[in-house]
N, C-alpha and C positions, 0 to 999 in steps of 0.2 A: 577553421584551421589557421594557424599562425603563418605569417609570411616567411619564406626562406631567407637565409642570410644574404643571398645574392641581391634580393630586392631591398633589404634593409640598408645595405651599404652602397647600392647602385652598381650598374653594369660596368662602368669605367673602373671603379676601385676593385670590383670583383675580378675583372680581367687582370689588373695589376697584381692582385694577390696571387692569382693562379700562376703568374709569370715568375714567382719566387721559387718554384720547384718543378721538377719534371713530372709528367704524367706517369702513373703506375696503374697496373691492372691487378685487381684482387678477385679471386674466384668466389662464388657463392659459398656461404658457411665459413668463410675465413674470419679470423679474429682481427679486428682493426684496432681496438683499444681495450685494455683490461682494467677492471675495477681494482683500485688500490695501487696501481702503478704510478710512478712519478710522471708529472706533466712535462715531458720533454719536447712535445710538438703538438700541433693541431693538424687536422686532416680537412682538406677541401674535397667535398664529394661532388664530382662533376657529373657522374651518371650512376644509375643503380639505386638501390634502397638498402637501408640498414635497420637492424633491430637494436634498440637501446634497452638493456636489461639490468636488473639489480639483483645481486646474489643475496639470498637470505641466510639466516643462521643455520638452517637445517640442510643447506646444500642445494636447494632449489633456486630457480630464478624467476623473476617477475618481469613481464614485458611492460616497460614504462612508456615507450613511444616507438614510432617508426619514422625514420628520416629519409628524405629523398634528395634528388639532385638539387644543387644550389645551397647546400647546407655546410656549415662548419661543424666539425665534431671535436670535442675535447677542448674547446676554447676557454670555458669557464675555469677549468683547473689550471690552465696556463695563466689566465688573468689574475687569479688569486694565489698562485704558487702552492696549490694543495694537490694531494693525490687524486687520481681519477675516482669519481663517485659512482660510475656505472661502467658496464661493459658494452662494447659496440661490435656487432657481428654483421657481416655482409649477408643480406637476405637474397641477393642475386649477384651476378658479376658486376663489379663496380670499377669505375675509373676514379682514381683519387690523386691528390697531390699532398705530400707530407711537408709541412712548413715548420722548421725548427722554432722553438719557443722564442728565442732571442729575436729572430727575424720577424716573427709575428707581432711581438710586443713593440718593436720599433715601428712597424707598419701602422699599428693601432695608434701609437703616439703621434706619428707624423700626420695622420689624417683625422685626428681627434675623434676616434671611433669608440672610445671607452663607454661613454654614456649610452649610445644606441645599442651597443652589444650587451650591456648589462640589462637594459630594458627588455631586450629580446630574450635574454637568459631567464629573467623573472617570469615572462610569459610562458616559457617552456616548463619551468618548475610548476606553475599553476596547471598546465596541461597534464603533466605527469601526476600531480595530486588528484586530478579528476579521474585519470585512468585507474589509479590505485583505489579510489572510492568505488568505481565501477566494479573492479575485481572483488571488492569486499561485499557488494550488495546485489549485483545482477545475477541472473540465472546463467548456467553454463552455456546454453545456446547463444544468449546475448553477448556474453564475454567473448566467445569464440568468433561470432559474426563480427564483432567490433574489431578484434585483432586482425581478422582477415581483411576487413574494410580498410584498416590503416595501411596494411601491406599493399592492397590494390591502389589506394590513393597515392602512395609514395613511389610506386614502381615506375621505372623508366619506360617500360614497354607500353606501346599505344594499342596493342592488340586487345581484343575483347576477352581473351583468356590469359590468366596469369599463373605461372608455376610458383608455388610456395614451397621452397626446398627445406621444409621442416618435417620431421617425423611426427607421428601422432603423440609419442611420448614427449617430444620437445614442445609441441603445442600445449599439451596438458600442463607442463611445468610453467610455460609462459603465462597462462591464464589462471594458475592456481587451482587446477581441477584434477581429478583422477583421470587416468588414461581411458578407463571404461566410460566415464561420463562424457569425455570428448568423443569417443567412438559412438555413443548413443546419439549425440548431437549431430554427428556427421551422417549417420545412417539415412535419415529421410532426405538429406541433401544429395546423397549419392543416388538414391532411388529416383529422384527427380532429374538426375543428370546435371545438377547445378554445380557439382564438384566431382572430380574424378581423381584416381590415383595417377600421378604423373609417371611417365616412362623413365624419367631421370631421377625418380625418388621424390617423396613428398606429395603434394596435392596440386591439382590443376583447378583453379577457380574459374568457372565458366559463366556464372550468373550471380554476382554479388548482391544485386538488388533483391532477387527472390530469396536469397539466403537471409538477408536482413529482415525482410518482411515476415518470413517464417519464424525467425528467432523471436521477433516481437510478440508473436502469438503464443510462444512457449513461456513467456515471462511469468 
């Protein structure tokens, strides 16, 4: 897994970057960035986790990546003055800071951050390509287990259980599978109590390692 932006630019500069804007709270499932929108700002993700999705021609969406605390969101579009290439949705409640594009570009210039940020962006593109290859070739249980694993890895919660606030239909769209196929993949995991339906909606992941192991046997 790649390093977060906070590690790439260092703790001191990360703190200075955060100081450029006030902290804001965004609830789970809220839209943070929209594919195709102009790049007017970047988002500093202080806590929580987000889904990076790509809309297809037929209206569905593909899960490209999951990002956690210590990441910048939407920085590449600002750096090259192009529209957003993906949509970002809060997977859980998030604390963010919204940095205007002009202020971010000045910060990057003042601290000579363009090269490390571009190297980081290239690594993320490669990661997304690997995910897309996985979606094209892996079994539904493996794709679903991988998506849930990325959510668990990026989550801010330290608890052993993680609520994934996505419906079965949304999960099926994210991994490019039918709702019935996702339901069939979830069934044995529910029976083993590795996953439950969350009282707040979505799923409660209780044992991601067992889910991963079982998914590999279904490949």
